[in-house]
C-alpha positions as CSV (number, residue, x, y, z in Angstrom):
1,M,5.4,-38.2,22.9
2,K,2.1,-37.6,24.7
3,S,3.7,-37.8,28.1
4,V,6.3,-35.2,27.0
5,L,3.8,-32.8,25.5
6,G,1.6,-33.2,28.6
7,D,4.4,-32.1,30.9
8,R,4.4,-28.4,31.4
9,K,8.1,-28.3,32.4
10,A,9.1,-30.1,29.3
11,I,7.1,-27.7,27.1
12,V,8.7,-24.7,28.8
13,L,12.1,-26.3,28.4
14,L,11.6,-26.9,24.7
15,L,10.1,-23.5,23.9
16,A,12.4,-21.4,26.1
17,P,15.4,-21.2,23.6
18,A,13.1,-20.2,20.7
19,L,11.2,-17.7,22.8
20,L,14.4,-16.2,24.2
21,V,15.8,-15.7,20.7
22,Y,12.5,-14.2,19.5
23,T,12.3,-11.9,22.4
24,L,15.8,-10.6,22.0
25,I,15.5,-10.2,18.2
26,M,11.9,-9.0,17.9
27,I,10.2,-7.9,21.1
28,V,13.1,-6.0,22.7
29,P,13.9,-3.8,19.6
30,V,10.2,-3.1,19.1
31,A,9.7,-2.1,22.7
32,W,12.9,0.0,22.6
33,S,11.8,1.8,19.4
34,F,8.4,2.6,21.0
35,G,10.1,4.0,24.0
36,L,12.3,6.2,21.9
37,T,9.2,8.0,20.5
38,F,9.1,9.9,23.8
39,F,12.7,11.1,23.5
40,T,14.8,13.3,21.3
41,G,18.5,13.0,20.5
42,S,21.0,10.3,19.4
43,V,23.3,7.7,20.9
44,L,26.3,9.9,20.8
45,G,24.6,13.1,21.8
46,G,22.4,11.6,24.5
47,F,18.6,11.4,24.8
48,E,16.2,13.9,26.3
49,F,12.6,13.2,27.3
50,N,10.2,15.4,25.4
51,G,6.8,13.7,26.1
52,V,4.5,13.6,23.1
53,E,6.4,16.3,21.1
54,N,7.4,13.8,18.4
55,F,3.7,12.9,17.8
56,T,2.8,16.6,17.6
57,R,5.6,17.2,15.2
58,L,4.5,14.2,13.1
59,A,1.0,15.6,12.7
60,G,2.3,19.0,11.5
61,D,5.2,17.8,9.4
62,P,4.4,18.5,5.7
63,Y,7.2,16.2,4.5
64,I,5.8,13.2,6.5
65,W,2.5,13.6,4.7
66,D,4.2,13.8,1.3
67,A,6.0,10.5,2.2
68,F,2.8,9.0,3.5
69,W,0.8,9.6,0.4
70,F,3.6,8.4,-1.8
71,T,3.8,5.2,0.3
72,V,0.0,4.7,0.1
73,R,-0.2,5.3,-3.7
74,Y,2.8,3.2,-4.4
75,A,1.5,0.3,-2.1
76,L,-1.9,0.3,-3.8
77,V,-0.7,0.4,-7.4
78,T,2.2,-2.0,-6.9
79,T,0.2,-4.5,-4.9
80,L,-2.6,-4.6,-7.4
81,L,-0.2,-5.1,-10.3
82,Q,1.9,-7.7,-8.5
83,V,-1.0,-9.9,-7.4
84,V,-3.1,-9.5,-10.6
85,I,-0.2,-10.2,-13.0
86,G,1.1,-12.9,-10.7
87,Y,-2.4,-14.5,-10.7
88,G,-2.5,-14.3,-14.5
89,L,1.0,-16.0,-14.7
90,A,-0.2,-18.7,-12.3
91,L,-3.2,-19.5,-14.5
92,L,-0.9,-19.6,-17.5
93,Y,1.4,-22.0,-15.8
94,Q,-1.3,-24.3,-14.5
95,Y,-3.9,-24.4,-17.3
96,V,-2.1,-23.4,-20.5
97,L,1.6,-24.3,-20.3
98,R,1.2,-27.1,-17.8
99,R,4.3,-29.3,-17.7
100,S,6.2,-27.0,-20.2
101,S,5.9,-24.1,-17.7
102,V,9.1,-25.0,-15.9
103,I,11.4,-22.9,-18.1
104,V,9.0,-20.0,-18.2
105,R,8.6,-20.0,-14.4
106,T,12.4,-20.0,-14.1
107,L,12.9,-17.1,-16.4
108,V,10.1,-15.0,-14.8
109,F,11.3,-15.8,-11.3
110,F,14.9,-15.0,-12.1
111,P,14.7,-11.2,-11.3
112,V,13.5,-12.1,-7.8
113,V,17.0,-13.4,-6.9
114,L,18.9,-10.5,-8.4
115,P,20.4,-7.8,-6.1
116,T,18.2,-4.8,-5.8
117,V,21.1,-2.4,-6.4
118,A,21.9,-4.1,-9.7
119,I,18.3,-3.8,-10.8
120,G,18.2,-0.2,-9.8
121,I,21.3,0.6,-11.9
122,L,19.8,-1.4,-14.8
123,Y,16.6,0.7,-14.7
124,Q,18.6,3.9,-14.4
125,K,20.3,3.0,-17.7
126,L,17.1,1.9,-19.3
127,F,15.3,5.2,-18.5
128,Q,18.3,7.5,-18.7
129,S,17.7,10.8,-20.4
130,A,21.0,12.7,-20.0
131,P,23.7,12.8,-21.2
132,N,22.7,9.8,-23.3
133,D,19.2,8.5,-23.9
134,G,18.4,5.0,-22.5
135,L,16.5,2.3,-24.2
136,A,13.1,3.7,-23.3
137,N,13.9,7.1,-24.9
138,E,15.5,5.5,-27.9
139,L,12.3,3.6,-28.6
140,L,10.3,6.8,-28.2
141,V,12.5,8.7,-30.6
142,N,12.4,5.8,-33.1
143,V,8.6,6.0,-33.4
144,G,8.7,9.8,-33.8
145,L,8.1,10.9,-30.2
146,S,10.2,13.1,-28.0
147,S,12.4,11.8,-25.2
148,V,11.1,12.0,-21.6
149,D,13.1,12.9,-18.5
150,W,11.8,9.8,-16.7
151,L,13.7,10.2,-13.4
152,G,13.6,14.0,-13.5
153,T,9.9,14.5,-12.6
154,G,7.9,13.0,-9.7
155,D,5.1,11.5,-11.7
156,S,7.3,9.7,-14.3
157,A,9.8,8.6,-11.6
158,F,6.9,7.1,-9.6
159,Y,5.8,4.9,-12.6
160,V,9.4,3.8,-13.3
161,V,9.7,2.7,-9.6
162,V,6.4,0.8,-9.9
163,I,7.4,-0.9,-13.2
164,M,10.8,-1.9,-11.8
165,D,9.3,-3.4,-8.6
166,V,6.6,-5.2,-10.4
167,W,9.1,-6.7,-12.9
168,R,11.4,-7.6,-10.0
169,S,8.8,-9.4,-7.8
170,V,6.0,-10.6,-10.1
171,G,7.7,-14.0,-10.6
172,F,7.5,-14.6,-6.8
173,Y,3.7,-14.0,-6.7
174,G,3.2,-16.1,-9.9
175,V,4.9,-19.1,-8.1
176,L,3.1,-18.4,-4.9
177,V,-0.4,-18.4,-6.5
178,F,0.6,-21.3,-8.7
179,S,1.3,-23.4,-5.6
180,G,-2.2,-22.6,-4.4
181,L,-3.8,-23.6,-7.8
182,L,-2.0,-27.0,-7.5
183,D,-4.3,-27.7,-4.5
184,I,-7.5,-27.4,-6.6
185,P,-8.5,-31.1,-7.3
186,D,-8.5,-32.0,-10.9
187,D,-11.7,-34.0,-10.5
188,I,-13.7,-30.9,-9.6
189,I,-12.4,-29.1,-12.7
190,E,-13.3,-32.1,-14.9
191,S,-16.8,-32.5,-13.3
192,A,-17.5,-28.8,-14.0
193,R,-16.4,-29.3,-17.6
194,L,-18.6,-32.3,-18.0
195,D,-21.6,-30.3,-16.6
196,G,-21.0,-27.8,-19.4
197,A,-19.0,-25.1,-17.7
198,Q,-17.1,-22.9,-20.2
199,R,-13.8,-21.3,-19.6
200,F,-15.1,-18.1,-18.1
201,G,-17.7,-19.9,-16.0
202,L,-15.2,-22.4,-14.8
203,F,-12.9,-19.6,-13.7
204,R,-15.6,-17.5,-12.1
205,H,-17.4,-20.3,-10.2
206,I,-14.6,-22.9,-9.5
207,I,-11.1,-21.6,-9.9
208,L,-11.4,-18.1,-8.5
209,P,-13.4,-19.0,-5.3
210,M,-11.0,-21.9,-4.5
211,S,-7.9,-19.8,-5.0
212,L,-9.1,-16.9,-2.8
213,P,-7.1,-18.1,0.3
214,I,-3.8,-17.9,-1.6
215,L,-4.8,-14.6,-3.1
216,F,-5.5,-13.1,0.3
217,A,-2.1,-14.4,1.4
218,S,-0.5,-12.8,-1.6
219,F,-2.2,-9.5,-0.9
220,I,-0.9,-9.6,2.7
221,F,2.7,-10.4,1.5
222,S,2.6,-7.7,-1.1
223,I,0.9,-4.8,0.8
224,N,3.2,-5.3,3.8
225,G,6.2,-5.4,1.5
226,T,5.2,-2.3,-0.5
227,I,4.4,-0.3,2.5
228,K,7.9,-0.9,3.8
229,V,9.6,-0.3,0.4
230,F,13.1,1.1,0.8
231,D,15.9,-0.5,-1.1
232,S,14.5,-0.3,-4.6
233,V,13.5,3.4,-4.3
234,F,16.9,4.2,-2.6
235,A,18.8,2.4,-5.4
236,L,16.8,3.9,-8.3
237,T,15.9,7.5,-7.4
238,G,17.3,8.1,-3.9
239,G,13.9,9.6,-3.1
240,G,14.2,12.3,-5.7
241,P,13.6,14.4,-7.6
242,G,13.5,16.5,-4.4
243,N,11.4,14.3,-2.0
244,Q,8.7,13.3,-4.6
245,T,9.6,9.6,-4.5
246,T,10.5,9.4,-0.8
247,P,8.5,6.7,1.1
248,L,8.1,6.7,4.8
249,T,10.9,4.1,5.2
250,L,13.4,6.4,3.5
251,Y,12.3,9.4,5.4
252,M,12.6,7.4,8.6
253,Y,16.1,6.3,7.6
254,R,17.3,9.9,6.9
255,T,15.7,11.3,10.1
256,A,17.3,8.6,12.3
257,F,20.6,7.9,10.7
258,Q,21.5,11.0,8.7
259,Y,20.1,13.6,11.0
260,S,20.6,11.6,14.2
261,D,17.1,12.2,15.5
262,F,16.3,8.7,16.7
263,G,13.2,9.8,18.6
264,Y,11.4,11.2,15.6
265,G,12.6,8.4,13.4
266,S,11.1,5.9,15.9
267,T,7.8,7.8,15.7
268,I,7.8,7.4,11.9
269,A,8.6,3.7,12.4
270,L,5.6,3.4,14.7
271,L,3.4,5.0,12.0
272,L,4.6,2.4,9.6
273,T,3.9,-0.4,12.1
274,I,0.3,0.8,12.6
275,M,-0.2,1.1,8.9
276,C,0.9,-2.6,8.4
277,L,-1.3,-3.8,11.2
278,L,-4.4,-2.0,10.0
279,V,-4.0,-3.2,6.5
280,T,-3.4,-6.8,7.6
281,L,-6.4,-6.7,9.9
282,A,-8.6,-5.3,7.1
283,I,-7.6,-8.0,4.7
284,F,-8.2,-10.7,7.4
285,R,-11.6,-9.3,8.2
286,S,-12.6,-9.2,4.5
287,S,-11.3,-12.8,4.1
288,R,-13.4,-14.0,7.1
289,R,-16.5,-12.2,5.8
290,D,-16.1,-13.9,2.4
291,N,-15.7,-17.3,3.9
292,T,-18.9,-16.9,6.0
293,V,-21.1,-15.7,3.1
């Protein structure tokens, strides 16, 4: 084995197929998309070089900033809820339910494997206001409150989207963090208890610091997923009412594939890529700073 790994030709031969596939699937499309930012047009109509006009248009486009702020607000709120609730579920699994948590984990994880379109239709029915009230409005009416047009206004539709995506994905983050909690040695927990550590002190000084790596990983998974949200919003609201729940991904999709402006759509995709890179770098830097304190 050492002789094979020490041979450069053997290493190149072993890595070449994987690198070739990765280059064709990942590198080439990214480079092609970046190149399209300097053009306008479509595949059928042809492309025309326009320099940095797409970037100038991006800076002055009011719709792009509406989509940008919706994406940022959605990503922050949903990420925080996904990771915090997932962390709470993981603590419940590990330190309260213990061996009996299998059934609960299965039930909570079940929405993760459901099709997004099916979940979107389910939540449309739950929060329906016309012609017939859904379950949410029925509960409000039964307690003496008036029904709400949940999907008819931007603010309420935003919260419905957040609730749906948190419900859909929180089981994944619960299991992800739970796998990290399993790596905390039991003897450390028992030693802290013997030294007089109470529940809150045990959590603050032992469990939380030792679970920070998996928490940072969860934040990276969640923030990158929420910034690139598309299917759940498209299935539930279609970006409406108006464009009040339109994220950058949906705006990019409409620009490129509905309006056949691949150049400007690629420019929006570049903005999304930069956002994901900056957020990931910020999380990694904060993680490294915490580890060196």
